[in-house]
ZAZARO-325826 format. One line per 8 residues: their letters; for each residue x, y, z of N, C-alpha, C. Coordinates in nm, 2 decimals. Each point is the difference from the previous one (the first is absolute). Layout:
BEGIN
a = X/Y/Z/X/Y/Z/X/Y/Z ~ ... $
***
This chain:
BEGIN
kqeiidlf = -0.62/-2.03/0.60/0.07/0.08/-0.02/0.17/0.02/0.07 ~ 0.03/-0.07/0.12/0.11/-0.03/0.03/0.12/-0.06/-0.15 ~ -0.09/-0.13/0.00/0.07/-0.09/-0.09/0.06/0.10/-0.12 ~ -0.10/0.04/-0.05/0.04/0.07/-0.16/0.10/0.16/0.05 ~ -0.01/0.06/0.07/0.11/0.07/0.06/0.13/-0.05/0.03 ~ 0.00/-0.14/0.08/0.12/-0.05/-0.01/0.06/-0.11/-0.15 ~ -0.07/0.03/-0.04/0.02/-0.07/-0.14/0.06/0.10/-0.07 ~ -0.06/0.10/-0.01/0.04/0.20/-0.06/0.10/0.04/0.04 $
afkpavsk = 0.06/-0.03/0.14/0.09/0.05/0.06/0.15/0.05/-0.03 ~ 0.06/0.11/-0.05/0.08/0.08/-0.04/0.12/-0.06/0.03 ~ 0.11/-0.02/-0.13/0.10/-0.06/0.04/0.08/0.09/0.09 ~ 0.11/-0.07/0.05/0.08/0.10/0.07/0.06/0.15/-0.05 ~ 0.10/-0.07/-0.15/0.01/0.10/-0.05/-0.12/0.15/-0.02 ~ -0.11/-0.01/-0.01/-0.06/0.13/0.00/-0.05/0.03/0.11 ~ 0.00/-0.05/0.07/0.00/0.08/0.17/0.16/0.08/0.04 ~ 0.06/-0.13/-0.08/0.18/0.10/0.08/-0.01/0.15/-0.11 $
acapilad = -0.07/0.01/-0.18/0.05/0.07/-0.07/-0.13/0.14/0.10 ~ -0.10/-0.03/0.09/-0.05/0.09/-0.04/0.03/0.06/0.19 ~ 0.02/-0.09/0.06/0.07/0.05/0.16/0.03/0.15/-0.02 ~ 0.12/0.04/-0.09/0.05/0.13/0.05/-0.14/0.15/-0.06 ~ -0.07/-0.09/-0.12/-0.10/0.13/0.01/-0.11/-0.01/0.13 ~ -0.05/-0.12/0.03/-0.09/0.01/0.13/0.10/0.08/0.15 ~ 0.09/0.00/-0.02/0.08/0.01/0.13/-0.10/0.07/0.07 ~ 0.01/-0.06/0.18/-0.09/0.03/0.11/-0.03/0.16/-0.01 $
ppkgscrl = -0.13/0.01/-0.03/-0.07/0.15/0.02/0.00/0.06/0.14 ~ -0.01/0.13/0.02/0.02/0.06/0.18/-0.17/-0.11/0.02 ~ 0.06/-0.02/0.13/-0.10/-0.04/0.08/-0.16/0.10/-0.01 ~ -0.13/-0.08/0.00/-0.12/0.08/-0.05/-0.01/0.08/-0.13 ~ 0.12/-0.06/-0.08/-0.05/0.04/-0.11/-0.03/-0.08/-0.13 ~ -0.06/0.03/-0.10/-0.14/-0.10/-0.06/0.12/0.04/-0.15 ~ -0.07/-0.22/-0.03/0.04/0.05/-0.17/-0.06/-0.07/-0.10 ~ -0.03/0.14/-0.09/-0.14/-0.03/-0.09/0.10/-0.03/-0.11 $
gvhirrgd = -0.07/-0.13/-0.09/0.02/-0.07/-0.13/-0.10/0.07/-0.08 ~ 0.06/0.03/-0.11/-0.09/0.06/-0.11/0.03/-0.10/-0.13 ~ -0.08/-0.03/-0.06/-0.05/-0.13/-0.09/0.02/0.09/-0.16 ~ 0.06/0.10/-0.09/-0.05/0.04/-0.10/0.02/-0.07/-0.08 ~ -0.13/-0.05/-0.07/-0.04/-0.11/-0.14/-0.03/0.10/-0.09 ~ 0.12/-0.07/-0.15/-0.04/0.13/-0.08/-0.02/-0.11/-0.10 ~ 0.08/0.00/-0.10/0.02/-0.07/-0.10/-0.14/-0.04/-0.03 ~ -0.05/-0.13/-0.04/-0.12/-0.06/-0.05/-0.11/0.06/0.08 $
yatwydgk = -0.01/0.06/0.14/-0.06/0.07/0.03/-0.13/0.12/-0.07 ~ 0.10/0.03/-0.06/-0.01/0.13/-0.10/-0.14/-0.07/-0.09 ~ 0.01/-0.11/-0.04/-0.12/-0.03/-0.11/-0.09/-0.13/0.10 ~ 0.05/-0.05/0.09/-0.11/-0.09/0.07/-0.07/0.05/0.07 ~ -0.14/-0.07/-0.04/-0.12/0.06/0.06/0.00/0.16/-0.03 ~ 0.05/-0.02/-0.13/-0.05/0.15/-0.06/0.09/0.10/0.07 ~ 0.06/-0.01/0.04/0.11/0.07/0.12/-0.06/0.03/0.14 ~ -0.10/-0.07/0.02/-0.07/0.07/0.14/0.13/-0.01/0.14 $
yffsdeqf = 0.08/-0.05/0.01/0.08/-0.05/0.10/0.17/0.06/-0.06 ~ -0.05/0.08/-0.08/0.15/0.09/-0.09/0.00/0.15/0.11 ~ 0.09/0.00/0.06/0.00/0.14/0.09/0.12/0.08/0.00 ~ -0.02/0.17/0.01/0.05/0.08/-0.05/0.12/0.04/0.15 ~ 0.14/0.03/-0.03/0.09/0.04/0.07/-0.06/0.09/0.11 ~ -0.12/0.10/-0.09/-0.04/0.07/0.14/-0.10/-0.02/0.13 ~ -0.06/-0.19/-0.08/-0.11/-0.03/0.08/0.10/-0.06/0.10 ~ 0.09/-0.09/-0.01/0.07/-0.08/0.06/0.08/0.10/0.10 $
lrlirqfv = 0.01/0.11/-0.01/0.10/0.13/0.11/-0.15/0.02/0.04 ~ -0.12/0.03/-0.02/-0.11/0.07/0.11/-0.03/-0.11/0.10 ~ 0.02/-0.16/-0.04/-0.02/-0.10/0.10/0.12/-0.03/0.06 ~ 0.12/0.06/-0.03/0.10/-0.03/0.08/0.00/0.10/0.13 ~ 0.01/0.11/-0.07/-0.04/0.12/0.07/-0.08/-0.02/0.18 ~ -0.18/-0.07/-0.08/-0.07/0.00/0.07/0.05/-0.11/0.11 ~ 0.04/-0.10/-0.02/0.08/-0.08/0.09/0.10/0.08/0.08 ~ 0.10/0.05/-0.06/0.08/0.06/0.07/-0.07/0.12/0.10 $
slhpdttv = -0.10/0.07/-0.02/-0.07/0.03/0.11/-0.07/-0.05/0.10 ~ -0.05/-0.16/-0.02/-0.01/-0.08/0.07/0.10/-0.03/0.11 ~ 0.11/-0.01/-0.04/0.12/-0.08/0.02/0.13/0.08/-0.01 ~ 0.03/0.11/0.07/0.08/0.09/-0.05/0.16/-0.05/0.00 ~ 0.04/-0.08/0.08/0.15/-0.05/-0.01/0.02/-0.10/-0.09 ~ -0.05/-0.01/-0.10/0.01/-0.11/-0.13/0.08/0.01/-0.10 ~ 0.08/-0.17/-0.03/0.11/0.06/-0.09/-0.09/-0.09/-0.13 ~ -0.01/0.05/-0.15/-0.08/-0.05/-0.13/0.13/-0.10/-0.06 $
yicgndps = -0.08/-0.08/0.00/0.05/-0.14/-0.14/-0.06/-0.03/-0.05 ~ 0.10/0.10/-0.15/-0.11/-0.04/-0.14/0.03/-0.10/-0.09 ~ -0.05/-0.08/-0.03/-0.01/-0.14/-0.08/-0.08/0.03/-0.12 ~ 0.04/-0.07/-0.13/-0.10/0.03/-0.06/0.13/-0.04/-0.18 ~ -0.15/-0.03/-0.09/0.09/-0.07/-0.10/0.02/0.13/-0.13 ~ -0.01/0.10/0.08/0.01/0.15/-0.14/0.12/0.05/-0.01 ~ 0.12/-0.01/-0.10/0.11/0.04/-0.02/0.07/0.16/0.06 ~ -0.14/0.06/-0.08/0.00/0.12/-0.02/-0.04/0.09/0.07 $
lnkelyrq = -0.05/-0.07/0.15/-0.04/0.06/0.10/0.11/0.15/0.06 ~ -0.09/0.11/0.02/0.00/0.06/0.03/0.08/0.06/0.13 ~ 0.13/-0.05/0.01/0.02/-0.03/0.18/0.01/0.11/0.06 ~ 0.07/0.13/-0.08/0.04/0.11/0.05/-0.15/0.10/0.05 ~ -0.12/0.00/-0.08/-0.10/0.04/0.03/-0.04/-0.06/0.16 ~ 0.01/-0.15/0.03/-0.06/-0.04/0.12/0.10/0.05/0.07 ~ 0.13/0.02/0.00/0.08/0.07/0.10/-0.01/0.14/0.01 ~ 0.00/0.09/-0.07/-0.07/0.12/0.05/-0.16/0.03/0.01 $
elkgtkvi = -0.11/-0.09/0.02/-0.12/0.01/-0.04/0.00/-0.05/0.19 ~ 0.08/-0.10/0.04/-0.01/-0.03/0.13/0.09/0.04/0.10 ~ 0.06/0.09/-0.03/0.14/0.08/0.09/-0.04/-0.02/0.10 ~ 0.09/-0.03/0.10/0.01/-0.01/0.14/-0.07/-0.15/0.06 ~ -0.05/-0.08/-0.10/-0.02/-0.14/0.02/0.12/-0.10/-0.07 ~ 0.09/-0.12/0.03/0.10/-0.05/-0.03/-0.06/-0.08/-0.11 ~ 0.01/-0.01/-0.09/-0.06/-0.08/-0.16/0.12/-0.07/-0.09 ~ 0.00/-0.11/0.01/0.11/-0.14/-0.05/-0.14/-0.08/-0.12 $
fpkgnaae = 0.14/0.00/-0.07/-0.03/-0.05/-0.15/0.07/-0.12/-0.01 ~ -0.03/-0.10/0.02/0.09/-0.12/0.03/0.08/-0.05/-0.15 ~ 0.06/-0.03/0.00/0.05/-0.04/-0.21/0.00/-0.14/0.01 ~ -0.07/-0.04/0.09/0.02/-0.21/0.00/-0.09/-0.04/-0.14 ~ 0.01/-0.09/-0.01/-0.09/-0.14/-0.11/-0.14/0.00/0.04 ~ -0.09/-0.09/-0.04/-0.17/0.00/0.09/0.02/-0.01/0.10 ~ 0.09/-0.14/0.01/-0.02/-0.04/0.19/0.10/0.05/0.07 ~ 0.06/0.06/-0.03/0.05/0.12/0.09/-0.08/0.08/0.07 $
dlfvlsec = -0.09/0.09/-0.09/-0.10/0.08/-0.07/-0.10/-0.05/0.15 ~ -0.03/-0.14/-0.05/-0.10/-0.09/0.14/0.03/-0.01/0.12 ~ 0.11/-0.03/0.01/0.07/-0.02/0.13/-0.06/0.15/0.08 ~ 0.11/0.11/-0.09/-0.04/0.11/0.03/-0.11/0.05/0.09 ~ -0.11/-0.02/-0.08/-0.15/0.05/0.02/-0.06/-0.11/0.07 ~ 0.05/-0.12/0.01/-0.05/-0.07/0.14/0.07/0.06/0.12 ~ 0.07/0.09/-0.01/0.08/0.04/0.16/-0.07/0.09/0.02 ~ -0.06/0.03/-0.04/-0.05/0.16/0.02/-0.14/-0.01/0.10 $
dyligpps = -0.06/0.08/0.08/-0.09/0.02/0.12/-0.09/0.03/-0.11 ~ -0.05/0.06/-0.14/-0.09/0.00/-0.05/0.05/0.03/-0.15 ~ -0.13/-0.03/-0.06/0.03/-0.02/-0.15/-0.12/0.10/-0.09 ~ 0.05/0.04/-0.09/-0.10/0.05/-0.05/0.04/-0.06/-0.17 ~ -0.12/0.03/-0.12/0.02/-0.05/-0.11/-0.16/-0.01/-0.07 ~ 0.02/-0.03/-0.11/-0.06/-0.04/-0.11/-0.09/-0.13/0.03 ~ -0.10/-0.06/0.01/-0.01/-0.13/0.00/0.07/-0.08/-0.05 ~ 0.06/-0.10/0.06/0.13/-0.09/-0.08/0.04/-0.07/0.13 $
tfsltasm = 0.00/-0.17/-0.11/0.05/-0.08/0.05/0.17/0.00/0.08 ~ 0.06/0.10/-0.08/0.11/0.06/0.07/-0.02/0.07/0.14 ~ -0.05/0.07/0.00/-0.02/0.06/0.16/-0.08/-0.01/0.08 ~ -0.03/-0.13/-0.06/-0.12/-0.13/0.07/0.12/-0.09/0.07 ~ 0.03/-0.06/-0.10/0.11/-0.08/0.08/0.10/0.02/0.15 ~ 0.06/0.14/-0.07/0.09/0.08/0.08/-0.11/0.03/0.16 ~ -0.12/0.01/-0.03/-0.04/0.03/0.11/-0.05/-0.13/0.09 ~ -0.01/-0.13/-0.05/-0.04/-0.14/0.06/0.12/-0.01/0.07 $
yhdtplyw = 0.19/0.02/0.00/0.08/-0.02/0.09/-0.03/-0.04/0.10 ~ -0.06/0.16/0.06/0.02/0.04/0.15/-0.18/0.08/-0.02 ~ -0.05/-0.08/-0.05/-0.08/0.05/0.04/-0.07/0.17/-0.03 ~ 0.08/0.09/-0.07/0.02/0.15/0.02/-0.15/0.05/-0.08 ~ 0.02/0.11/0.10/-0.14/0.09/-0.07/0.02/0.05/-0.15 ~ -0.09/-0.02/-0.09/0.02/0.06/-0.09/-0.17/0.04/-0.07 ~ 0.05/0.14/-0.11/-0.08/0.06/-0.04/-0.01/-0.02/-0.12 ~ -0.06/-0.09/-0.08/-0.04/-0.01/-0.13/-0.06/0.12/-0.03 $
ikdaetpl = 0.05/0.14/-0.13/-0.06/0.08/-0.05/-0.10/-0.07/-0.11 ~ -0.09/0.06/0.01/-0.13/-0.05/-0.07/-0.06/0.10/-0.09 ~ -0.01/0.16/0.13/-0.02/0.14/-0.03/0.10/0.06/0.03 ~ 0.10/0.05/-0.11/0.13/0.15/0.11/-0.10/0.11/0.06 ~ -0.11/-0.02/-0.06/-0.05/0.15/0.11/-0.06/0.03/0.06 ~ 0.03/-0.15/0.08/-0.09/0.01/0.17/0.12/0.00/0.09 ~ -0.05/0.06/0.10/0.10/0.03/0.10/0.00/-0.13/0.07 ~ 0.15/0.00/0.01/0.06/-0.12/0.08/0.02/0.04/0.15 $
teasfghf = -0.05/-0.12/0.06/0.01/0.00/0.17/0.01/-0.11/0.07 ~ -0.01/-0.04/0.08/0.06/-0.09/0.02/-0.07/-0.11/0.02 ~ -0.16/-0.02/-0.03/-0.06/-0.08/-0.07/-0.04/-0.05/-0.12 ~ 0.07/0.11/-0.08/0.06/-0.07/-0.12/0.07/-0.11/-0.02 ~ 0.07/-0.05/0.10/0.07/-0.13/-0.01/-0.02/-0.14/0.03 ~ -0.02/-0.10/-0.09/-0.01/-0.09/0.05/0.12/-0.08/0.01 ~ -0.05/-0.19/0.03/0.09/-0.05/-0.01/-0.01/-0.13/-0.07 ~ 0.11/-0.12/0.03/0.00/-0.04/-0.14/-0.11/-0.15/0.01 $
delfrril = -0.03/-0.02/0.08/-0.11/-0.12/0.00/-0.16/0.11/-0.07 ~ 0.02/0.08/0.03/-0.17/0.09/-0.04/0.01/0.01/-0.14 ~ 0.13/0.08/-0.04/-0.02/0.03/-0.15/0.02/-0.13/-0.10 ~ 0.05/-0.12/0.04/0.07/-0.11/-0.04/-0.11/-0.04/-0.05 ~ -0.15/-0.01/0.08/-0.12/-0.06/-0.05/-0.11/0.11/-0.05 ~ 0.08/0.16/-0.07/-0.11/0.01/-0.03/0.10/0.11/-0.10 ~ 0.09/-0.05/-0.08/0.08/0.04/-0.14/-0.10/0.03/-0.07 ~ 0.02/0.17/-0.05/-0.03/0.05/-0.12/-0.15/-0.06/0.05 $
***
């Protein structure tokens, strides 16, 4: 695993571009990375892992109830994501939408303390770098708890 991490290390330009976005949060605070995958997920597996903004918001709110001092980093491939809806619905929580390319989004997610997203090798790879706890959303109606999160080694062995 370490050899793969070393092989896929981020270029310095990527980490430099992301540094302002990831400025050190206050001590004791938490970074939550949310991977919103749309596009092909609308039809892949008959849309099984295509989740609405309301479903993502519900999960984020549940996470914030577990970790009140959280900054949320939302990355994804939906150019029409309603960012204002997320800001309105998550009032009191700092929400950041990085405007980077795929490598920069992956780096930002990899630097978070927790990750949430549909089953995807993108979020799994982000989890790999620092063994970040990852919640793969398989049923958005299932309540989120600390026990909902897995780690790279176990998730990699049971992809879908």
